[in-house]
C-alpha positions in Angstrom: -240.8 18.1 75.5 -241.7 20.6 72.8 -240.1 24.0 72.6 -241.4 27.3 71.3 -239.6 26.7 68.0 -241.2 23.3 67.5 -244.0 23.4 65.0 -247.3 22.8 66.7 -249.2 19.8 65.4 -252.6 18.8 66.7 -251.9 15.5 68.6 -254.2 12.6 69.2 -256.5 12.1 66.1 -260.1 11.8 67.1 -261.4 8.6 65.7 -264.9 8.4 67.1 -267.3 10.5 69.1 -270.2 8.3 70.0 -273.1 8.5 72.5 -273.5 6.0 75.3 -276.8 4.9 76.7 -275.6 5.2 80.3 -272.7 6.7 82.1 -269.6 4.5 82.2 -267.9 3.8 85.5 -265.3 1.1 84.5 -263.6 0.6 81.1 -260.8 -1.7 80.1 -259.2 -2.4 76.6 -258.6 -6.1 75.7 -254.8 -6.7 75.8 -254.9 -8.6 72.5 -257.8 -7.4 70.4 -259.5 -4.2 69.5 -262.2 -4.7 72.1 -263.4 -2.4 74.9 -265.3 -3.7 77.9 -267.3 -1.1 79.7 -269.5 -1.2 82.9 -272.4 1.2 83.1 -273.7 2.9 86.2 -276.5 0.3 86.4 -274.0 -2.5 86.2 -274.4 -3.8 82.7 -271.3 -5.0 80.9 -270.9 -3.8 77.3 -268.4 -5.1 74.8 -267.6 -2.9 71.8 -265.2 -3.2 68.9 -262.9 -0.3 68.1 -265.4 0.8 65.4 -268.0 1.0 68.2 -269.9 -2.1 67.1 -271.5 -3.6 70.1 -270.9 -7.4 70.4 -272.9 -8.2 73.5 -274.4 -6.9 76.7 -274.8 -8.9 79.9 -276.3 -8.0 83.3 -275.0 -10.1 86.2 -277.9 -8.8 88.4 -275.6 -7.4 91.1 -273.5 -4.3 91.4 -270.2 -4.5 89.5 -267.3 -3.0 91.4 -264.2 -4.1 89.3 -263.2 -5.6 86.0 -260.0 -7.0 84.3 -259.0 -9.0 81.3 -257.2 -12.3 81.3 -253.7 -11.7 79.8 -254.6 -13.6 76.6 -257.8 -11.6 76.1 -260.1 -14.6 75.9 -261.9 -14.1 79.2 -262.9 -11.3 81.4 -263.1 -11.3 85.2 -265.8 -9.3 86.9 -265.8 -8.4 90.6 -269.2 -8.0 92.3 -270.4 -6.2 95.4 -271.2 -9.4 97.2 -267.6 -10.7 96.9 -268.2 -12.9 93.9 -265.8 -13.0 90.9 -267.4 -14.2 87.7 -265.5 -15.2 84.6 -267.1 -14.6 81.2 -266.2 -15.7 77.7 -265.1 -12.8 75.4 -266.9 -14.3 72.4 -270.5 -14.2 73.8 -270.3 -13.0 77.4 -271.4 -16.4 78.7 -270.7 -17.2 82.3 -267.8 -19.7 82.6 -267.2 -19.8 86.3 -268.2 -18.1 89.5 -265.8 -17.9 92.5 -266.9 -16.8 96.0 -263.4 -15.7 97.2 -264.6 -12.7 99.2 -267.5 -11.8 101.5 -267.5 -8.0 100.6 -267.2 -6.0 97.4 -264.2 -6.8 95.2 -262.7 -3.3 94.5 -259.6 -4.3 92.5 -258.7 -7.1 90.1 -255.4 -7.8 88.4 -254.6 -10.8 86.1 -251.0 -11.3 85.3 -249.1 -14.1 83.5 -245.5 -15.2 83.8 -243.5 -12.6 82.0 -240.3 -14.5 82.1 -239.7 -16.5 79.0 -236.6 -18.7 79.2 -235.4 -19.9 75.8 -233.5 -22.9 77.1 -236.1 -25.6 77.1 -233.9 -27.8 79.3 -234.6 -25.5 82.3 -238.2 -24.4 81.4 -240.7 -26.9 82.7 -243.7 -24.5 82.6 -245.3 -26.3 79.6 -246.5 -29.2 81.7 -248.1 -32.1 79.7 -251.5 -33.2 80.9 -251.5 -37.0 80.3 -255.3 -37.4 80.9 -256.1 -37.1 77.2 -253.9 -40.1 76.4 -256.2 -42.4 78.4 -259.6 -40.8 78.5 -262.0 -39.1 76.1 -262.9 -35.4 76.6 -264.2 -34.8 80.1 -268.0 -34.9 80.5 -270.1 -31.8 80.8 -272.6 -30.9 83.4 -275.9 -32.6 82.7 -278.8 -30.3 82.1 -281.7 -30.3 84.6 -285.0 -31.3 82.8 -287.1 -28.2 82.2 -284.2 -25.7 82.3 -283.0 -23.6 79.4 -279.3 -23.5 78.5 -277.4 -21.4 80.9 -279.9 -21.6 83.7 -277.6 -23.9 85.7 -275.2 -21.0 86.2 -272.2 -22.9 85.1 -272.0 -23.5 81.4 -274.0 -24.7 78.4 -273.2 -28.3 77.6 -273.3 -27.7 73.9 -270.7 -24.9 74.1 -267.0 -25.7 73.6 -265.8 -22.3 74.8 -265.1 -23.5 78.3 -262.9 -26.4 77.2 -261.0 -24.2 74.8 -260.5 -21.5 77.4 -259.3 -24.0 79.9 -256.8 -25.5 77.6 -255.4 -22.2 76.4 -255.2 -21.0 80.0 -252.8 -23.8 80.9 -250.3 -22.8 78.2 -248.8 -20.1 80.4 -248.8 -19.8 84.1 -251.0 -16.9 85.4 -252.4 -15.5 88.6 -255.6 -13.6 89.2 -255.4 -11.2 92.2 -258.4 -9.7 93.8 -258.7 -7.2 96.6 -261.9 -6.3 98.6 -262.9 -3.3 100.5 -262.1 -4.9 103.9 -258.4 -5.4 102.9 -258.4 -9.1 101.9 -256.4 -10.1 98.8 -257.0 -13.5 97.2 -254.9 -15.3 94.6 -256.1 -17.8 92.1 -254.1 -19.8 89.5 -255.7 -19.5 86.1 -258.4 -17.5 87.8 -259.9 -20.9 88.9 -257.8 -22.6 91.6 -257.5 -20.6 94.9 -253.9 -20.6 96.1 -253.6 -18.0 98.8 -255.2 -15.2 100.8 -253.9 -12.4 103.0 -255.3 -9.4 104.7 -253.4 -6.1 104.9 -254.6 -5.5 108.4 -252.8 -8.6 109.6 -249.5 -7.8 107.9 -246.5 -7.1 110.0 -244.9 -4.2 108.0 -241.2 -3.9 108.5 -239.2 -0.6 108.5 -236.1 -1.9 106.8 -234.2 1.3 107.0 -234.6 1.7 110.7 -231.5 1.5 112.9 -233.3 -0.9 115.1 -235.8 -3.6 114.0 -239.3 -2.2 114.1 -242.7 -3.1 112.6 -245.9 -1.3 111.8 -249.5 -2.2 111.1 -252.3 -0.7 109.1 -255.7 0.0 110.6 -259.0 1.2 109.1 -257.4 0.4 105.7 -259.1 0.0 102.4 -257.5 -1.1 99.1 -257.5 1.2 96.1 -255.5 -0.9 93.6 -253.4 -4.0 93.4 -250.8 -4.9 90.8 -248.7 -8.0 90.5 -245.3 -7.7 88.8 -244.8 -9.4 85.5 -242.2 -11.7 87.1 -244.9 -12.6 89.7 -242.4 -11.8 92.5 -243.9 -8.7 93.9 -247.4 -7.3 94.6 -247.8 -3.5 95.0 -250.9 -2.6 97.0 -252.2 1.0 97.0 -254.3 1.6 100.1 -255.6 4.3 102.4 -255.6 3.9 106.1 -253.8 4.6 109.3 -250.2 3.4 109.8 -249.1 2.8 113.4 -246.0 1.5 115.2 -246.6 -1.8 116.9 -244.8 -0.5 119.9 -246.9 2.6 120.4 -249.3 2.4 123.3 -253.0 2.4 122.6 -253.4 6.0 123.8 -250.9 7.1 121.3 -252.1 5.0 118.4 -254.6 7.8 117.4 -251.6 9.9 116.4 -250.7 7.5 113.6 -250.3 8.5 110.0 -253.6 8.5 108.1 -253.2 8.8 104.4 -252.4 6.9 101.2 -249.7 4.2 101.5 -248.0 1.9 99.1 -247.2 -1.7 100.3 -244.7 -4.0 98.7 -245.5 -7.7 99.2 -243.1 -10.6 98.5 -244.9 -13.1 96.2 -241.7 -14.7 94.9 -243.1 -18.1 95.8 -245.1 -17.9 92.6 -242.0 -17.5 90.5 -239.8 -19.9 92.5 -242.5 -22.7 92.5 -244.4 -21.9 89.3 -243.7 -25.3 87.7 -245.0 -27.1 90.8 -247.9 -24.8 91.3 -248.7 -25.1 87.5 -249.0 -28.9 87.8 -251.0 -29.0 91.0 -253.4 -26.3 89.8 -254.0 -28.0 86.5 -255.0 -31.2 88.2 -256.9 -29.6 91.0 -258.9 -27.2 88.9 -259.9 -30.0 86.5 -261.0 -32.1 89.5 -263.1 -29.2 90.8 -264.8 -29.0 87.3 -265.5 -32.7 87.5 -266.9 -32.4 91.0 -269.4 -30.0 89.7 -270.3 -32.6 87.0 -270.9 -35.2 89.7 -272.9 -32.8 91.9 -275.1 -31.8 89.1 -275.5 -35.4 88.0 -276.7 -36.4 91.5 -279.1 -33.5 91.5 -280.6 -34.3 88.1 -280.9 -38.0 89.0 -282.6 -37.3 92.3 -285.1 -34.9 90.6 -285.9 -37.4 87.9 -286.4 -40.4 90.2 -288.4 -38.3 92.7 -290.8 -37.3 89.9 -291.2 -40.9 88.7 -291.9 -42.2 92.2 -294.4 -39.4 92.7 -296.4 -40.7 89.8 -296.1 -44.3 91.1 -297.4 -43.2 94.6 -300.2 -41.2 93.1 -301.6 -44.4 91.5 -301.1 -46.9 94.3 -301.5 -44.8 97.5 -305.3 -44.6 96.8 -305.5 -48.3 97.5 -304.5 -47.8 101.2 -307.3 -45.3 101.6 -309.9 -47.6 100.0 -308.9 -50.5 102.4 -309.3 -48.2 105.4 -312.6 -46.9 104.1 -313.9 -50.5 103.8 -313.0 -51.2 107.4 -310.3 -53.8 106.6 -307.0 -54.1 108.5 -304.9 -55.7 105.8 -302.1 -54.1 103.8 -302.1 -53.4 100.0 -299.4 -56.1 99.7 -301.5 -58.7 101.5 -304.5 -57.9 99.3 -302.5 -58.3 96.1 -300.8 -61.5 97.3 -304.2 -63.0 98.2 -305.5 -62.1 94.8 -302.5 -63.8 93.1 -303.1 -66.9 95.2 -306.6 -67.3 93.7 -308.6 -65.7 96.5 -311.7 -63.7 95.8 -311.1 -60.1 95.0 -311.9 -57.8 98.0 -314.2 -54.8 97.4 -311.4 -52.2 97.8 -309.1 -54.0 95.4 -311.9 -54.5 92.9 -312.7 -50.8 93.1 -309.0 -49.9 92.8 -308.4 -52.1 89.8 -311.5 -51.0 87.9 -311.7 -47.3 88.7 -308.2 -46.2 89.6 -305.5 -48.4 88.0 -306.6 -50.6 85.2 -304.4 -51.9 82.5 -303.5 -48.5 81.0 -302.6 -47.3 84.5 -300.3 -50.2 85.0 -298.5 -49.6 81.7 -298.2 -45.9 82.4 -296.7 -46.4 85.8 -294.3 -49.0 84.4 -293.3 -46.7 81.6 -292.7 -43.7 83.8 -290.6 -45.6 86.4 -288.6 -47.5 83.7 -288.1 -44.4 81.7 -286.7 -42.6 84.7 -284.5 -45.5 85.5 -283.0 -45.5 82.0 -282.5 -41.8 82.2 -280.6 -42.3 85.4 -278.5 -44.9 83.7 -277.7 -42.5 80.9 -276.7 -39.8 83.3 -274.4 -42.2 85.2 -272.8 -43.6 82.0 -272.4 -40.3 80.2 -271.6 -37.9 83.0 -271.2 -39.3 86.6 -269.1 -42.4 86.0 -266.6 -40.8 83.4 -266.2 -37.8 85.8 -265.4 -40.2 88.7 -263.0 -42.2 86.6 -261.0 -39.1 85.5 -261.0 -37.8 89.0 -259.4 -41.0 90.1 -256.8 -40.7 87.4 -256.0 -37.1 88.3 -255.8 -37.9 92.0 -253.3 -40.6 91.1 -251.2 -38.0 89.3 -251.3 -35.8 92.3 -250.4 -38.7 94.5 -247.3 -39.3 92.4 -246.4 -35.6 92.7 -246.9 -35.6 96.5 -244.2 -38.3 96.9 -241.7 -35.9 95.3 -241.2 -34.3 98.6 -238.2 -32.1 97.7 -240.3 -30.2 95.2 -243.9 -30.4 96.3 -243.8 -30.5 100.0 -242.6 -26.8 99.9 -245.9 -25.8 98.4 -248.0 -27.8 100.9 -248.9 -30.9 98.9 -249.3 -33.3 101.8 -248.8 -37.0 100.9 -251.1 -38.3 103.6 -254.0 -36.0 102.7 -253.6 -36.8 99.0 -253.6 -40.5 99.7 -256.8 -40.2 101.7 -258.5 -38.2 98.9 -257.3 -40.7 96.3 -258.9 -43.5 98.3 -262.1 -41.6 98.5 -262.2 -41.2 94.8 -261.7 -44.9 94.4 -264.5 -45.7 96.8 -266.8 -43.4 94.9 -266.3 -45.5 91.8 -267.2 -48.6 93.7 -270.4 -46.9 95.0 -271.3 -45.9 91.4 -271.0 -49.6 90.3 -273.1 -50.6 93.3 -275.8 -48.1 92.6 -276.0 -49.2 88.9 -276.7 -52.8 90.0 -279.5 -51.7 92.3 -281.0 -49.4 89.7 -280.9 -52.1 87.0 -282.6 -54.6 89.3 -285.4 -52.1 90.1 -285.9 -51.1 86.5 -286.1 -54.7 85.4 -288.6 -55.7 88.0 -290.8 -52.7 87.4 -290.8 -53.3 83.7 -292.2 -56.8 83.7 -294.1 -57.0 87.1 -297.4 -56.7 85.2 -296.7 -59.7 83.0 -295.1 -62.3 85.3 -296.9 -63.4 88.4 -293.7 -64.6 90.1 -292.1 -61.2 89.5 -295.2 -59.4 90.7 -294.9 -61.3 94.0 -291.3 -60.1 94.3 -292.2 -56.6 93.4 -295.0 -56.4 96.0 -292.9 -57.9 98.7 -289.8 -55.8 98.3 -290.5 -52.7 96.2 -294.1 -51.7 96.8 -293.6 -49.7 100.0 -289.8 -49.4 99.6 -287.5 -47.4 97.3 -284.0 -48.9 97.1 -282.9 -46.2 94.7 -283.8 -43.1 96.6 -281.4 -43.6 99.6 -278.4 -43.7 97.3 -279.3 -40.3 95.9 -279.9 -38.5 99.2 -277.9 -37.6 102.3 -279.3 -40.0 104.8 -278.4 -40.7 108.4 -279.8 -44.2 108.1 -277.0 -46.6 107.2 -277.3 -49.2 104.5 -276.8 -52.6 106.0 -274.5 -54.7 103.8 -274.4 -58.5 104.1 -271.9 -59.7 106.5 -270.1 -61.9 104.0 -269.3 -59.0 101.7 -268.2 -56.8 104.6 -265.8 -59.5 105.8 -264.3 -59.8 102.4 -263.7 -56.0 102.2 -261.9 -56.1 105.6 -259.7 -59.0 104.4 -258.7 -57.0 101.3 -257.2 -54.3 103.5 -254.2 -56.5 104.0 -253.7 -56.7 100.2 -253.9 -53.0 99.5 -257.6 -52.5 99.6 -259.5 -49.6 101.0 -258.6 -48.8 104.6 -262.1 -47.4 105.1 -264.3 -50.5 105.4 -267.5 -48.7 106.3 -268.1 -47.4 102.8 -270.6 -50.2 102.2 -272.9 -48.6 104.8 -272.9 -45.2 103.1 -275.1 -44.0 100.2 -273.7 -42.6 96.9 -274.6 -39.1 97.9 -272.9 -39.5 101.3 -269.8 -40.9 99.6 -269.6 -37.9 97.3 -269.9 -35.6 100.2 -267.0 -37.3 102.0 -264.9 -37.3 98.8 -265.5 -33.6 98.3 -264.5 -32.9 101.9 -261.3 -34.9 101.6 -260.4 -32.9 98.4 -261.0 -29.6 100.2 -258.8 -30.7 103.1 -256.0 -31.8 100.7 -256.1 -28.6 98.6 -256.4 -26.4 101.7 -252.8 -27.2 102.6 -251.2 -25.6 99.5 -253.6 -22.6 100.0 -252.4 -22.2 103.6 -248.8 -22.8 102.9 -248.6 -20.2 100.1 -250.6 -17.7 102.1 -248.0 -17.9 104.9 -245.1 -17.3 102.6 -246.4 -14.0 101.3 -245.0 -11.3 103.5 -244.8 -7.5 103.4 -241.3 -6.3 102.6 -241.7 -2.5 102.6 -244.1 0.4 103.0 -244.0 3.8 101.3 -246.2 6.5 103.0 -247.2 8.8 100.1 -249.4 11.6 101.3 -251.7 12.5 104.2 -255.5 12.5 104.0 -258.1 14.1 106.3 -258.9 12.0 109.3 -262.6 12.3 108.4 -262.0 9.9 105.5 -261.0 7.1 107.9 -262.6 3.7 107.1 -263.8 5.2 103.8 -262.3 4.2 100.5 -260.6 7.2 99.0 -261.2 7.4 95.2 -258.2 9.0 93.6 -256.8 8.2 90.2 -254.1 5.6 90.5 -252.1 3.6 87.9 -249.4 1.0 88.5 -247.5 -0.5 85.6 -244.3 -2.6 85.2 -242.0 -1.8 82.3 -239.1 -3.9 81.0 -235.7 -2.6 82.2 -233.7 -2.3 79.0 -230.5 -2.1 80.9 -230.7 -5.7 82.2 -231.1 -9.1 80.6 -233.1 -11.7 82.2 -231.9 -15.3 81.8 -231.7 -16.8 85.2 -233.2 -16.8 88.7 -230.4 -14.5 90.0 -231.5 -11.7 87.7 -235.3 -12.2 87.4 -236.2 -9.6 90.0 -234.4 -6.9 88.0 -236.1 -7.4 84.7 -238.9 -4.9 85.3 -239.2 -1.4 86.7 -242.4 -0.4 88.6 -244.0 2.9 87.8 -246.7 4.2 90.3 -248.7 7.2 89.3 -251.4 8.8 91.4 -253.2 12.1 91.9 -252.9 13.9 95.3 -256.4 15.1 96.0 -257.2 18.7 96.6 -258.4 18.0 100.1 -255.2 16.4 101.1 -253.8 17.7 104.4 -250.3 17.8 102.9 -248.7 20.8 101.2 -248.7 19.2 97.8 -252.4 19.3 96.9 -253.5 19.2 93.2 -250.3 17.5 92.1 -249.7 14.2 90.3 -247.0 12.0 91.8 -244.9 9.5 90.0 -242.5 7.1 91.7 -240.4 4.3 90.2 -238.1 1.5 91.4 -240.0 1.1 94.7 -239.7 -2.7 94.5 -235.9 -2.4 93.8 -235.0 0.2 96.5 -235.2 -2.4 99.3 -233.2 -5.2 97.6 -230.6 -2.7 96.4 -230.3 -0.5 99.5 -226.9 -2.0 100.4 -225.2 -1.3 97.1 -223.9 2.2 96.3 -224.4 2.1 92.5 -227.8 0.5 92.6 -231.0 2.2 91.5 -232.9 3.8 94.4 -236.5 4.9 94.8 -237.1 7.9 92.6 -240.1 10.2 92.5 -241.3 13.4 90.9 -244.2 15.8 91.6 -246.1 17.3 88.7 -248.2 20.4 89.5 -251.4 20.4 87.4 -251.8 23.6 85.4 -253.7 26.3 87.0 -257.5 26.1 86.4 -257.4 22.4 85.9 -257.7 19.3 88.1 -256.8 15.7 87.3 -259.8 13.5 86.6 -257.9 10.3 85.8 -254.5 9.1 84.7 -252.9 6.1 83.1 -249.4 4.9 82.5 -249.1 4.4 78.8 -246.2 3.0 76.9 -242.8 2.8 78.5 -242.0 6.2 79.9 -245.3 7.9 79.1 -248.1 9.1 81.3 -251.5 10.1 80.0 -253.4 12.7 82.1 -257.1 13.6 81.8 -257.7 17.1 83.0 -260.9 19.1 83.5 -260.9 22.9 83.3 -262.6 24.4 86.4 -263.8 27.9 87.3 -264.1 27.1 91.0 -263.4 24.2 93.3 -266.6 22.4 92.5 -267.7 23.8 89.1 -266.6 22.5 85.7 -266.5 24.8 82.7 -267.4 22.1 80.1 -263.9 22.0 78.7 -261.1 19.5 79.3 -257.9 18.2 77.8 -255.8 15.1 77.5 -252.0 15.4 78.0 -249.1 13.0 77.5 -246.0 13.5 79.6 -242.7 11.9 78.7 -241.4 10.4 82.0 -237.9 10.2 80.8 -237.8 14.0 80.5 -239.0 14.5 84.1 -236.6 15.5 86.8 -236.9 12.4 89.0 -235.4 12.9 92.4 -233.9 10.1 94.5 -235.9 9.7 97.7 -233.8 8.9 100.8 -235.5 6.2 102.8 -235.7 6.6 106.5 -236.6 4.1 109.2 -238.9 6.8 110.7 -242.3 5.9 109.2 -244.0 9.1 110.5 -242.6 11.0 107.5 -244.6 11.4 104.3 -242.0 10.6 101.6 -243.4 13.0 99.0 -243.2 15.9 101.3 -239.5 15.8 100.6 -240.3 16.9 97.0 -242.4 19.9 97.7 -239.5 22.3 97.0 -238.8 20.7 93.6 -242.3 20.4 92.1 -242.4 20.6 88.3 -245.2 22.8 86.9 -246.9 21.4 83.9 -247.6 23.9 81.1 -250.1 23.2 78.4 -247.9 24.9 75.7 -245.0 22.6 76.5 -246.7 19.3 76.4 -248.6 17.1 73.9 -252.1 18.3 74.7 -255.5 17.7 73.0 -258.4 19.9 74.0 -261.7 18.2 74.4 -264.9 20.3 74.1 -266.6 18.5 76.9 -266.3 18.1 80.6 -264.9 14.6 81.2 -265.3 12.0 83.9 -263.4 8.9 84.9 -262.5 6.3 83.7 -259.7 6.9 81.2 -259.2 3.7 79.2 -255.8 3.5 77.5 -254.6 0.7 75.3 -250.8 0.5 75.1 -250.8 -2.3 72.5 -253.1 -0.4 70.1 -252.1 3.1 70.9 -255.6 4.4 71.6 -257.5 6.1 74.4 -261.2 6.2 75.2 -262.5 9.3 77.1 -266.0 9.6 78.5 -267.7 12.9 78.6 -270.0 13.9 81.4 -272.9 14.1 79.0 -272.8 10.4 78.1 -270.5 10.5 75.2 -267.4 8.3 74.4 -264.5 9.8 72.5 -261.8 7.5 71.1 -258.4 9.0 70.2 -255.3 7.6 68.5 -252.4 8.5 70.7 -249.5 7.8 68.3 -249.3 10.2 65.4 -247.0 7.9 63.5 -249.2 4.9 64.1 -251.2 3.5 61.1 -254.9 3.7 61.4 -256.1 1.2 63.9 -257.7 -1.8 62.2 -261.2 -2.8 63.2 -261.1 -6.0 61.2 -260.6 -8.3 64.2 
């Protein structure tokens, strides 16, 4: 801290003061580049460079409730009010993927990659080689529906390589996307793509590890404020508000539970212990899910194109049936045409149809439309559907091999029986694709030359005029396809030689086979999801401060920041020491309407995730905390943990409890200089831990800290970039002010 003798230097150089079109409600700096993503009040996403050049603007069409960057800065995750999480490319904002992991608003997102780098390659298997590229060309893209502009499919543009590049770079390092919704559910996705677990804080049995006798608690009416996964992936800190009750308390007494802000510590060490296995499974499974979308879109495109072609065919030939009825005849169109081919006299309805409705140009047009659609279907199959099915079969074979390594992969829920079933379904789909191509080729050939060969015309009229052999393959139909008995018998005989155990696939359509394959995949991948979910348990709870009971069931919006810093006193080289490589810092504002005696303070705690594991050792680091009293006449608008041991506070000057004076300041506090106090942990959960510090509150003074006055009233959010040493502050009058926090830092380059 500065003393009275220290020369005063105006800290935090103002780099820009720019207007913004709309008030900003969320802002996050890119972890790797000089890029700032902002969300406006009307839920538009703006991406700006450091020099305030706008790169792009997108509007998802729904209310945005959260946002975070992927650790490598190449993609951004956006949480929406309806529970959807959308992933966007940093280069152009294009939608890369949409995940419906939640049913209500996603209020917190956190994307963390494995922070443990082991130099010994002999024990580091995290760089898993994907062998698919050795045997197959690049995976096919989703075919574009005729008449749609690029991007209208909602998945990706088939001419854009960004998705493939992002997917490949994503697999270079294991990472987890965590998302929390307002109902207390937390979902986990590997690479932000493959769902691997889900918990709900209301269902957690919360232990009281310091109690003399075993006891558990539960949360009710809880809402999540923030989630943060540790850099070693072993712990998840959940900041939430709700009511904490003992399981043993009777229902009449449950109303006396502790309502306030709580901090939960969840054990997610399964991600670290099994990261190599999860990496391999997720890489195969996420690619399979991409290819499933290719097949789904291919079937949709093929069904649409063939339906349009057959509509044209029916338009021309259906009028003949009406003419026959109008002339009082009881024959069918096929009988009329066959009698004409046999040399009989042309009947009046056929004569009228051939002269007025069809004619030679009509025949050629119908033939051209149907044959053109058939060739388009063949192209879709050969360029999209069949390659996707082949790669799926290969990747399922890879997973089948992994599932047989029971000692490693059974522990994460990779079930050999389910994987074998899904592998067989992928093989059956390939057989169905080949079968469909034979039927399609036959129909196209007969349609093409039926007008020029009388024998083929007879075949066409007998079998194709009032039937459509192609359509059933492309639609989900309850009517089975009847195979010839000889083929069915041969398929049953092949079972004894390793053939498909499901012999009824010949009765199913291509669309029905795809549905069954997709269902088998979901069942197989649900096992790892369920297994990992069950292994994530709550280890500890830290009751922080009380809140008015009137705020029950309502999300309390208070400034909160959770960060993990490297512990310089330890070296991380093995599993035994991985949990001690990082120190957690939790910083939060205690609101002015808090029912505790420490209102208008900022609390900072550290070593929460170590206090439990180290509770039995005398010299181990225990939970520490400090209370900082905000200077008189100010209140905390937002805060952020900056570089190691530094906290940035954004303060508004007030003249009354609800009136701002139009002035504010930004302050950096050095955490190492703060008088942290060890917090004794008690098994009694009806004690607010920070109340123990009310007699040792440290009063912040503007003259003793690094402070920069701001001539505006400011609002949240405060966006701080630790890697670039800059902070973006938003004024209440729609202005953005960018400051350089490090005085000894060179000017931030905007050349990226």
